[in-house]
C-alpha positions in Angstrom: -6.8 21.7 0.5 -7.3 18.4 -1.1 -7.2 15.5 1.3 -7.8 12.3 -0.5 -7.1 9.0 1.1 -8.3 5.5 0.6 -9.3 3.7 3.8 -10.3 0.1 3.2 -12.6 -1.0 6.0 -14.1 -4.2 4.5 -15.2 -5.5 7.8 -18.5 -7.0 6.7 -17.0 -9.1 3.9 -14.1 -10.7 5.7 -15.5 -14.0 6.9 -12.6 -16.2 7.9 -10.9 -13.9 10.4 -12.5 -13.1 13.8 -14.9 -10.1 13.6 -13.2 -8.2 16.5 -9.8 -8.6 14.7 -11.3 -7.2 11.5 -12.7 -4.2 13.3 -9.3 -3.7 15.2 -7.4 -3.7 11.9 -9.8 -1.3 10.3 -9.5 1.1 13.3 -5.7 0.7 13.2 -5.5 1.7 9.5 -7.8 4.7 10.1 -5.8 5.9 13.1 -2.5 5.4 11.2 -3.9 7.3 8.2 -4.7 10.4 10.4 -1.4 10.4 12.1 0.5 10.0 8.8 -1.4 12.8 7.1 -0.5 15.2 9.9 3.2 14.4 9.2 3.5 14.3 5.5 1.1 17.2 4.8 3.0 19.8 6.8 4.6 21.3 3.7 2.1 20.3 1.0 -1.5 19.5 2.1 -2.5 18.8 -1.5 -1.6 15.1 -1.5 -2.8 11.8 -2.7 -1.6 8.7 -0.9 -2.8 5.2 0.1 -2.7 4.5 3.9 -3.5 0.8 3.0 -0.3 0.4 0.9 1.9 1.9 3.6 0.2 0.2 6.5 0.2 -3.3 4.9 3.8 -3.3 3.9 5.0 -2.0 7.2 2.9 -4.6 9.0 4.5 -7.3 6.9 8.0 -6.0 7.9 6.9 -5.9 11.6 6.8 -9.7 11.5 10.6 -9.8 11.2 11.3 -7.1 13.8 12.2 -7.8 17.4 12.6 -6.0 20.7 12.2 -2.2 20.8 12.1 -2.0 17.0 9.1 -4.3 16.9 7.3 -2.5 19.7 7.8 0.9 18.0 6.6 -0.3 14.6 3.5 -2.0 16.0 2.7 1.1 18.2 3.0 3.4 15.2 0.7 1.2 13.2 -1.7 0.7 16.1 -1.6 -3.0 15.8 -0.1 -3.9 19.2 -3.4 -5.3 20.5 -3.8 -7.6 17.5 -0.5 -9.5 18.2 0.6 -12.0 15.6 -3.0 -12.5 14.4 -2.8 -9.2 12.4 -1.0 -11.1 9.6 -3.8 -13.6 9.2 -6.4 -10.8 9.0 -4.3 -9.0 6.3 -4.1 -12.3 4.4 -7.9 -12.4 4.2 -8.1 -8.7 3.2 -5.5 -9.1 0.4 -7.4 -12.2 -0.8 -10.6 -10.3 -0.9 -9.1 -7.3 -2.7 -7.7 -9.4 -5.4 -11.0 -11.3 -5.9 -13.3 -8.5 -6.9 -15.0 -8.8 -10.3 -16.8 -5.4 -10.8 -13.8 -3.4 -9.5 -10.3 -4.0 -10.8 -7.9 -4.1 -7.9 -4.5 -5.7 -7.8 -2.0 -5.5 -4.9 1.4 -7.0 -4.4 4.2 -6.7 -1.9 8.0 -7.2 -2.2 11.0 -6.7 0.1 14.5 -6.4 -1.3 17.3 -6.9 1.2 21.0 -6.0 0.9 22.9 -9.0 -0.4 25.1 -9.4 2.7 22.2 -9.5 5.1 20.6 -12.9 5.9 16.9 -13.4 5.5 15.5 -15.6 8.2 13.6 -18.6 6.7 10.6 -18.0 9.1 10.2 -14.4 7.9 10.5 -15.5 4.3 7.9 -18.2 4.8 5.4 -15.9 6.6 5.8 -13.0 4.1 4.9 -15.4 1.4 2.1 -17.1 3.4 0.3 -14.0 4.6 1.2 -11.3 2.1 2.0 -13.4 -1.1 5.2 -11.3 -1.0 8.4 -11.6 -3.0 11.4 -11.4 -0.6 14.9 -11.6 -2.0 18.4 -10.3 -1.6 19.5 -7.5 -3.9 23.0 -6.8 -5.3 23.6 -3.1 -5.2 26.4 -3.3 -7.8 24.5 -5.5 -10.3 24.4 -4.7 -14.0 21.6 -2.2 -14.7 21.7 -0.9 -11.1 19.9 -2.1 -8.0 16.7 -0.6 -9.3 16.5 -3.1 -12.1 15.1 -6.1 -10.1 12.6 -3.8 -8.5 11.4 -2.5 -11.9 11.3 -6.1 -13.2 9.0 -7.0 -10.3 6.8 -4.0 -11.1 6.4 -5.2 -14.6 5.7 -8.8 -13.5 2.9 -7.3 -11.3 1.4 -5.5 -14.3 2.5 -2.1 -13.1 3.6 -0.3 -16.2 3.6 3.6 -15.8 6.8 5.1 -14.3 9.8 3.3 -12.8 12.2 3.4 -9.9 14.6 6.1 -10.8 18.4 5.6 -10.9 20.2 6.3 -7.6 16.9 5.9 -5.7 18.5 2.9 -4.1 22.1 3.0 -2.8 24.4 1.1 -0.4 23.2 3.2 2.6 19.9 1.3 2.5 19.6 -2.1 4.0 16.3 -2.8 2.3 13.6 -1.5 0.0 9.9 -2.1 0.6 7.7 -2.2 -2.4 3.9 -2.3 -2.6 2.5 -2.2 -6.1 -1.1 -1.6 -6.8 -3.4 -1.2 -9.8 -3.7 1.3 -11.4 -1.9 4.6 -10.6 1.5 4.5 -8.9 4.0 7.0 -7.5 7.1 5.2 -6.3 8.7 6.3 -3.1 12.2 5.1 -2.1 12.0 2.8 0.8 8.3 2.9 0.9 5.4 1.8 -1.3 3.3 2.7 -4.3 -0.2 4.1 -4.1 -3.4 2.1 -4.5 -6.3 3.3 -6.6 -9.5 1.6 -7.6 -10.6 1.3 -11.2 -14.3 0.5 -11.4 -15.4 -1.0 -14.7 -18.8 0.4 -14.1 -18.0 3.8 -12.6 -15.6 4.9 -15.3 -18.0 4.3 -18.2 -19.2 7.7 -19.5 -22.8 8.5 -18.8 -23.8 12.1 -19.5 -26.9 11.9 -17.4 -24.8 11.1 -14.3 -21.9 13.5 -15.1 -21.9 17.1 -14.1 -19.3 19.9 -13.8 -18.2 20.4 -10.1 -15.7 22.6 -8.3 -12.3 21.0 -7.9 -10.2 22.8 -5.3 -6.5 23.4 -5.9 -4.0 25.1 -3.6 -4.3 28.5 -5.3 -7.6 28.4 -7.2 -10.7 26.4 -8.1 -11.4 24.8 -11.5 -14.4 23.0 -13.0 -14.0 19.2 -13.4 -16.4 16.6 -14.7 -17.6 14.5 -11.8 -19.8 11.4 -11.7 -21.8 10.3 -8.7 -23.4 6.9 -8.1 -25.4 5.7 -5.2 -26.4 2.2 -4.2 -25.2 -0.8 -2.2 
């Protein structure tokens, strides 16, 4: 079984938000990751996904929810105790992720809402303020299909491989949440794209640090080149 997740717990480097809030968000993401894996790996445990991508875009959406819907979203994401401050903590995290020099990371969020649904100005403002998100109405009968503006956004965010497939979006959906990240993406309808790190240093070939290691698949094991670095 291959269980590969990316948990971003950058508590020590977030300086503007309160330390307790930083720790609470890290714990919330970790808890959410474990619960999510138990659900989506029932049929196929050999899976690659990004808890950060899913958690961040759903946290953004929670800002616009009310009543029981809001309570259930926040409970599922384990962010109830953070209250509205969770958005400010995420703002600091996103700022940090996009500022790294040695590691290439790029994240972006977008929300496309059905054309006849009104987007509250406060939600639009906060999505932009805290998540640097693009929020817009989408015409499901537009030329090129409703997937076109989503793919245009992906290109604008420098996400090139793949695309949102035709008929992935239809009139039964009220909105599509998009999280794009650098550098490998697997688009999921109504969800997000995965996040992966590309280290400018780690990816450079160094025979002295590279060895053949076992890589476990569902039905067998193969040898794969692996590189290991230690340090701070």
